[in-house]
N, C-alpha and C positions, 0 to 999 in steps of 0.2 A: 118069722122068728119074734118070739117075745122077749121084751126087755126085762131082765131080771137083776141087773146091776144100775143102780142110779148114782150118779156123781153130784153132789150138791155143793155149789160154792157158797161160802160163806165170808162176810165182811166184818169188819171191826166192831161193828153193831150187833154182831151175834145172832142169836135165833130171832130177836125182835125184827131185824132186818129181812127175815125170809117171808116169801109168800105162802098162799095156802097150798099150793100144790107140793113146795117142798117139804113143808111142815108135816104134811099127810105122809109122804115118803118117809121121813125121817120116824115118825110115830110108829109106822107099820113095817120098821125095819127089823128083820131077824139077825141081821149081822151088821155091825157098825165098824167101819175102818177109817181111822185117822190118827192125828198126832195127839199128844197128850193135851193139848191147848183144845182141841176138838172134843174130845171125849168127856172134858172138864166141864164143857156145856150141858151135858146130858148126864148128870150124875144118878139119876134114878132111871134111866132106861135099861129094859131088861136083855136087850138084843146081846148077843155073842159078841165080844170085842176084839178087833185085830188091830194092832199098832203097825208103823211104817218099819219095813226092814231094807237096808240098804248092802248091797244092791237088791233090786226090788223081784229078782227072779223067783226066790221062794214065796215071795206074797203073791205074785201073780198065779203059782201053781195053787196056793190056798183058795183063790178066789174061783178059779176053775173048778175046784174040788166042790165048791158051794153053788154051782150052776144050778139055778132051778129055784133056789131059796132067794128071798128079799134082801139083797144086800145093798147097803148104802155107804159110799164112799164120800166122807165130810172132806171137802178141800178148802182152800183159801182163795177167794176172788174167783177169778175165770179160770177152770180148770184147764181150758186150752190155752193159755197164756204162760207158757214155760213150766205149766203145771201137771198133775197126775195123769189127766186124762191124754195128755200127749202121749204118755207111755201105755197106758191102757189100750188105746185103740191100736196100737202096733200088735197086740196080742190077743184082742177080742173084736168080734166084729160090732161095728157102730149099731146095727140092728138089735144086739144085745143090752145096749146102754141108755140111759136116758141121762141127759146131761143139762143141770139148771145152773147157768153161771151167774154168780154175783159181779158188780163192776170189778175190772182188773184194776191194780195199782197203776197201770199206765193210764187208763181212762179216768180215774180220779187225779193224777197228777196233770193230766191235760187240762181238766175240768178247773183245777186251782190256779194253773198259770196262763190258761188261756191260749194253749198252743193247740192249733188244729192237727189231726193225725196225720196229715199230708206233709206236714212241715217238720216231723220228727222221726227219729230212728230209735228203735227200742231193742235193748239188749239184756241180757242177764249176766250177772257176776255171782249169782248163787251156785256155788258149786264150780265154778269156772274160772280158770286163771285170770288174774287182773290184767296181765300182759296182752290180752286179746283186746283191750280198749284203744290203744294206740292207733291201730287200723282204722279206726272209725274217726280220729280226730281231723277236722278241717275246720277253716275259719268259717264261722256262721252257721256251723252244724249246730243242731239241737239233738240232744241225746237224752234219754230216759232209761234209767239203769236199776235193775232189782238189785239191792244189796245182799252180800252173803251175811252179814252180821253187823254189829254197831261199830266195828273198826274200819268198815268199807270205805266211808267218806273220807275219813284221813288219809287212807291209803290211795284214793283216788287223787284227791287234793295234790299229795306229794308227786304221785305220777305225773300229773299234768303240769306242775311246775318243772319237773325234771325233763320233760319233752317240749317245754317252751310254750306251754299253753297256759302259764300261771294267772293271768289277766281274767280266764274264764269265768264266767259266773256259775255258781253252784247252788242250786236250792236242794235241802234235804227235807223231805216231807215224812214223818213219823206216823204211824198209827193213823193213817187216812180214814176219815169215816167213822170215827169212834172218840168216845169221851177224851182219850189221851193224845188226840191229835197235835201235831206240834211242827211248826216251819222254821226252818234256820236257812237264812240267806248270807252269802259271802262270796267273795271270789277264791279261787284255788289258792293263790299266793298268800292269802290274809285268812285262811281257814284256821280255826283255833279250838273249836268245841271239845275236842277229844272225841271220846267215844260216845256214840249217839245210841238211841235205842236200837236193838237188835232188828226189828221189824220197820225197815225204811226204806224208801225209794230216792235215788238221787237223779236231778235234774241239771244238765248242763247245756251252757251256751258256749261253743266254743271259740275263743279268741286269743289269737297268738300274740306272743310277746314280740316286741319290735326286734327284727333280724332272724325270727323264726322263719324257716324253708318249708312250707307245707308240703307234704307228700301226698299225692293223689292215688285214687284206687287203680286208674287207668295204668296199664303197663308202661314201663319205661323210667323207673324209678334212677335217680343220678348213680353213677357208680360207687360214689362216696357214701352214700347210705347203706352199703353194705362193708363188713368187714372182710378182706378177703387177702389172698397172697398173689393175685395177679389172675388165679383160675377163676375168671368170671365172664359170662356172657355180656359183652359191652352194651350200653344202654339202648343204642339205636337197634342193635342185631336182636336184643331181648325184644323190644317192643314187636318188632316184626315176628319174631318167633312166637311170642305168646298170642299174637292174632292169627298164626296159623294152627296153633294148638287149639283155640276157640274155647275158652273157659265158659262153661255153661252151668246153671243152677243145679247144684246136687251131684256134679261129676267128678271123677276121681283122676289124678294125674300121678305116674311115675316117671321122677325124674332121676335118669342113669348117668351117673358120673357127674354129681350136683355140684362140686365145687364149693362155691359160696352158698349155694341154696336159692340163688336169684331167681331162677325159673320158677322153682317150686312156691317161694315166697309170693311172689307176683302174682301165680296162679290162684292162691289162697285169698290175696287181696282183691282181685279182680271181680269175683262172683261171690255169691252167697251159697252157705250150706255145702261147700265144696271139701273136697280132701286132698291130700297130697302125700306122696312117699318119695323122699330122697335117698337114694342109693349113693353112697361114697365110700371107698376103700381105705382112705386116708383117716386114721382116728383124729388126727388133729384138725383136718377140714371137716369132719362130722361135728367136732365140737363146736366149732366156728359157725357152722349152720344153724346150730342150735341156739347160740348167740344172738346171730341174726335173725331168727325166726322170733325170739323173745322181743327183740327190739322193736321190730317192725309189726308187731302185733298179731303174728300167725303161731302161737305156741303150739297149737294143734298138729302143726307138721310133724309126720312120723319120719324117723332117721334110721335107715338100716346101715351099718357099716359093715360093708362085705365088697367083693368083687364081682359084678355081672360079668357074666349071665348068671353064675351059680345063685348070687343073692337074689334073684327074681323068683326063685322057687317058693311057692305057696303064697305068692302076692294075690292071686286073684285076678280076676278080669279087670282092666283099668279102661277109662273112657279116652284116655289120651296117654301118649307115652312120648318123652324127649330123650334124646340122646345127645349128652354134650361131650362125652368123651367114652374110650373103650370100642370106637368101630373097628379096630384092628382085630379084636376078637373074632375068630371064625363063626361062632356061633351067636355072637351079639344079635344081630338084625332077626334071625328067625326066633330068636327067644323073645324079643320084644314084640315081634308080630303077634307070637302066639298069645301073647299077654293082653293084646288088644280085644276088646268086647266088639260085636258088630256094630258098626258105625263110628268106630273110635278112630281117632287121629293120631298118626305118628309123625313126629317131626324129629330130623337128625341134622346136626349141624358139623361141618367138618372144616379144618382149615389146613390139614395137612396133604399130601398128594396122596397117601395110602389111604386117608380116610374120603378122600374125593372120589377115588376107584371104587370104593366099596358103595358109596352112593350111587354113582353112574350104574353101577351093574344091579343095584337094586332097582333103579329107575326102569332099565332094561327089562328086568324080570316081572317086576309088578306093577308097573305104571307110576301114576302120580304126578307130582309136580316138581320141576327144578328150578332153583332160583340162584343166582349170585348175587350176594350182598356185599358192596364195596362201599366203605365209610371213610371220609376224610375229615378230620378235625383242624379247625385254625388253632396254632399253637405258637408260643414266641419262639423264633429261632434267631440267635445271636440279638441284633438290635431290631429285627422286623417280625413281622406276623406271615407264617406260610402255613400251606396245607400239609398236614402229615397224615399219611394214610394208614389205617388200621388193617390188620390182615385180612385180606377177602375171605368171606365165609360162602360155602357151598352149602346149601338147604335143600333137602329133599322132604316133600311133605305127601302124606298117603293116607287115605281113608279106606277102612276095611269094610266091604261091602258084605 
C-alpha cells in the first residue's frame, strides 16, 4: 500500500527546523491540512487548504475523499504525543501514512529539566478536565502536563493548593525551542504570574503539605475519602473486590448499584486508559457519585441514573461487572452475565440472606468461586478498645469462558 498522507511535526523553530525529507513532502503537497499557525508558515504555497474541524469526523471523511493525492498534515511537535496522528491511525491504515515527528513538548521539557523519561508521568490537560489531575498526585511524583491555554497553570496551582500539594514545585515552559521561549519557576502556593502564553507545558514535582494524607492508586482508599450516606463498600472489602475484578489496561467496568461510586472510581484509578459506568437508581446518590469522581481525579466516570437490570440495556459488552446491590431482582444476574465479554469477570457481593441465596444458586449453576469476607475493626467502646465486626460479605466471582 502506498503512503499518500504525510504527517509532519513542526516545532517552535518553524520550517527552519525541518529536515530535507519533511521540506520535500511539504513542497510537493497537493493538499495541506493544519491550523492557522501552520498555514501562516506557507503563505505562498499553491496547495488546496483544509483547516481543523471539531469534531474531526467530517475532516476524516474529507481526507479519505482525497486518497491518492499528496496530502500533508501539519502538526505540532510529535504527532503521536496526544496529537493528530493518534486520531488518524484509528481511521486510516498506518501503511497509508508517513509520519515525521519533531521533538515533543515532553522531550523538550525533560531536556530543560534533566528529568529522565522513566522518572516522569506525562498527561494532557488540553481539552481534558482539570479534575483528572488529582489521580496522579503523590509525594515525589514528577508530572509533565500539556496545558489547555494560558490560564491552565494558575488553575493547576489552585488545584494543588486545594488538594494539599501547595509546596509542589511548578515550572512552566513557554514556546520551547523558539525565539520566544520563557521559563517560570515557583511553587503552587506562591504562583502569581497570572495568565501565561497559550502554548505552554507544565512540570510538577509533587510535594504534600504537612498533614496531607496521600491517596494511592492501589485499591482500598479510606472510606472517608468518599462522600457517602453509608451505602459504600467498606475499605477492606473494596480492596478484595477490586482484586477479584482485575483492573487491566484499556478495559471497561460496569458497576451496578454503585452507591457512592467507590468501586468504579477505584477501578479508574487502578489502571490506565480504562473506563467505567456506574449504575445508580437514586438521583441524589448519582449526584454524589459525580462529586466523588471529580474529587478523586476520575471525572470521566459515566453515570447512568436508573434501575438495573433495565438500565443495562444498550451498554454493550463489559470486561468486568460488579453487583453491589439489587441481587434480589430475578433478572439481575442473567442480565449482568449477558453483559460480559468473553474472558470478562463478574463479582457480586451480598450482605443479606436473600442476596447470599442468589449467589449460592449462581455458584451452583455457573461455577466460579465463593468467599466469605469478615472484617473487624478496633474501635473505642466505653473506656476501652474492642473489636467491632462489620457485616460479613458473601462474594461470588465468575469468569466468562
